[in-house]
Structure formats: structure tokens, C-alpha cells
C-alpha positions, 0 to 999 in steps of 0.5 A: 432724529429719524426711527429706522427699523431693520426687519431681518426674518432667517440666521447669521447670514441674514442679521449679520448684513442688516448689522452693517446697516444698523452699524451706519445709518446710527453714526449717520444720527439716525436711531435704529431698531432690529426686529428679530428674533429674540436669539439675536437679541445680545448681537444687536445690544454689542452692536449699539443697535435697539432691539425689538424682539417678535414674539412667537417667532416661528425660526428655530421651528424652521430649523428643527425641521431636518427638511429645511436643508433637503433641496426645494423643501428647504425652499417649501419649510422656509415661505411656510415658517415664514408667513407664520411670523408676520403676526409677531413682525407686525405684533412687535413694531406696532408694540414699538409706536404704541411706546414712541411713535410711527417709525419712518423707514423699514429696511427689510427681506421680502420674505419678512411679509409683516413689513410689507402688511405694515406698509399697507396699513401704516404708510410707512415706507418701506425699502426692500433688502436682496442679499444675494440674486435668486431673489431677481428670478429674471428672464434673462437671467434666471437663477439656478437654484432649481434644476428646472431652471437650467434646461430653461435658460438655452431655451427663448427668451420669450418662452422664459417670460411667459413660464415665468407669467405662470404663479409661483408655487411659493406663494401657496406656502406663505399666502394662507398664513399671511393672508389671515394676518390681513383680514386681523388688520383690516389690510387689502389681500394679496393675491400674489405673494410673487406679483405684489409684494415681491418688491417693495414700490418704495424702493429695493437695496441688492447687496452683492456688486455688479462684477457678481451679479451683473443686474438686467433689464427686469429688475425692477427700477427703482434700485440701488445696487451696492457690495458686499457687506461683510459683516462677521461682529468680529470687533465684540467677538474676536477669536477666542484664544483657543483657537488662536492657540490652535492655528499658530501650531500649525500649517493654515487648516480647512475650515468646513461649515454647513451654516450657522442654521444647519441641526442636522448636518452629523452627516456633513461632518463625518464626510468632513472628518474622513475628508481631513483623514485622507488629506492628511490635514488640520482643519476646524468645524463651525456649528451652533450644535457640537453635538454632530460632529464626531466623538474622538476627532484628533486633535488636527480639528478644532472645533467651534461656535463661531469664528469671525470670517474675516478674521479666520478665513485669512489663516486658512487654506481653503472652505467647505461650505455650505454655499451662505451668500455671506460666506461666499462673500467673505471666501472672495475677501479673503482670496481663499478658494472655497468650495460650495456644499449647495443644500438647499434656498439660494446656495445652488444658485450661489455655487453656481456664482463661485463655479463661474468666477473661477474662486472654486468648485461647487457640489450638491450634497446629495453627492457630498461624500469621501468618493465624491469630493476629496477629488475637488477640494484637492483640486481647490486647494492645488490648483493655481488657477482658482488660488489666482483667481481668487487671489484677484478678486479678493484684491478687487474687494481691498478697495474699498466703498463710500457708503455715503452715497448708499446713506442717501439713497436710503435716507430720501425714502424717510417718512419725513423726507417725503412729507416735507 
């Protein structure tokens, strides 16, 4: 039996796609271990996966930082903490190896630098898993996460290529910790994470379809592009009875969330409550930190820590959210309009793609006020073109796809397969 390690880094939106991969691999007969923050131990076990915690985890520290969702500063915070988590991931995997031998394959996002270090040290095959298009910084289609890239996009291709040849500023925030860990393990230090460690030479998987983002000439050659995973743990975490009763008691609500990892969203929910009052609608607020929600909310607003989107969204009118790729995909699958309130990381780029597809609108958190957001949300709810586009794309996503080719492609990278 082959042993596959999944090493995601981040919040639920980053963990669930790996759970989806883990379920498929386990059904295929492989042993699968999820290696990540202790917070997700129950998630792994409920999905039938083994679990190994990352000690000295940086995730909670990162999420407590108020700068995490402050535009460009969010990327700095994310990369700095990801760099610091490198040693924890390496230690967790080496402990697994001591107890049961080396794994046959690792699947990890680029930002899990510990996975790449282990590949260089031990020769364990590594497939990089990219969850959103922003991770392909292409000169042919620049991600729109940074304002400067919008200006750059209109310039000739050779200028775009020249600009992207410069060092990536994010290197400087993660490299010190990564290089220190490399020195401790006698692994050759990368001079640039961007140039050397962004895509694993063993293979790259893009978990978003071509109709969402077309592959570009400068993407890695050893790449497989697939569909959105749409994992939300619905079988293990169905809608709570109180939420079921709320949904059944009246018209479809408007949903609001700043993301499961946002611990600094009081202003978001204050604006959301005011929007609900102005629209005279019902609403559901989703947050892991209910203390962020205003006190004394009316009965027309239901607050919950979690609800599986595959069950909740089809019973909703529209979704106002942060623009995480998993939430965007679930909205498209449910065929409901979405208003993306982008804050940081890949969210602005996802917001642009939502607008291009015609299934919703976007704005920035800095402009998320009742005056600015009310007409946008009204349009999302009332615009027939947006509703029609959302329904068409939803129908496109229900066709399903045999995952056999995806699993076969991953299995080609197994160590014992390569050794035979």
C-alpha cells in the first residue's frame, strides 16, 4: 500500500481541497495522512484520513494578526508565517518516517516550503497543488491581485516578461526562515523561492477548470488542470437543526461571510447588518468568531459558525463574501449571484474573474459601506443577466467528471512507481 502525505497550509478553504484529494486516494487503496495544523485533526479523522499535527504551528498566530486581511500586507504576513512554519512541517514528516518509513508521494501547495525541503533532502516525490489562478504569475495573463499589474497588463508582452524577471518581493519575507531550516538539515538553500521552489519539477496540479482560467504558454509543462473540488464536509457536518428551521420559516436569505479565517471582521458584519436592514431581507451570517457580530441582531438574521455550502447556497438568494476560491466555486455550482468583498491574497483576482464570467460583482473591503455596497447587492439580487449567467454556469458544473485520470496522473509520481 502506497503512503501519500497531504500538506496543506491555511484555513478551511485551503484544507478542504486536500481532504477531497485524500478521500479519492484512500478509495483508490492508498494510505493517506493529512499533515497540517492541529485545528484540523477532527476534520481529517471524520473524513477517514490519518493525521499528523504540525508542532509550533504558525496558523493561529497568523490569523490573529489584524494585517492579515489588509490588502498587500496580507501577503507579507502570510509568507512570513509560512516561512516560520517550515521547520514544523519537516519535523512532523520526519516523525512519521521514524515510525513507519518514508512516504511515496507528497501533495502540497507552494507555500508549504517544508514539503519542498523534504523533497530536496530525502527525494520524496512532490506534486505542487495550486488552488487558484493567482499562483500562476503569467506574463500572458497577469493576476489582478496588485493594482500595478492592471497597468502592466496593457503594456507589450516583452515588457511584462522583463518585469516578472525581477525578484519577487515576497521572497524576502519567507526566505530567512526557509534558509535557516535548510541549513539545519544540510539542504542546499534556494536563492529564490519564486524562481526555484514555486512549482515542483515532479508535477503540478491546478484545481480549477479551464473555463475559469485558461492555461498559458509560460505555465509549467508537467501540469494537469482539473475541476473545482467542491469539498465542504457536508456528510460529516450537515446543516444544524436551528438553521434548517430558519431557512424553512421564510424567504431565501442573503448570506454574508468574511471567510473562516478572518478574526477581524466586526466592521464587515456591522455593514452587513445595515444592508439587511435597508433591503428588508433575511440573512445568514457565517463566522468562526461570533463575537465579531453586532449584538441584538433582529430575528431576520441567523448567525452560525459553519454550514456546508452545498446544502446552504441552493436555498439562498445571493452571497456576499471575501472571494476565497472555494466560496467562489460553491456559488457558481449553486447558481446564485455573488458580491465579492475582496480583502487580500488571491481575493481581488478571484473577484475580477467573477465579474468577467458575469456571475456577480466585486468591490474592495475599503469601499464596503452601505452607500457603496447597497446598489451592488441590489443589482446582484435583481439583475436578470447575472442570474442567467449564474444558472448557465451551474448547469455546466453539474455534468461531473471521472476522477480516474486525475488519480492515475498522481499515481505516476509515486516513488515505488518511479523505482520500478
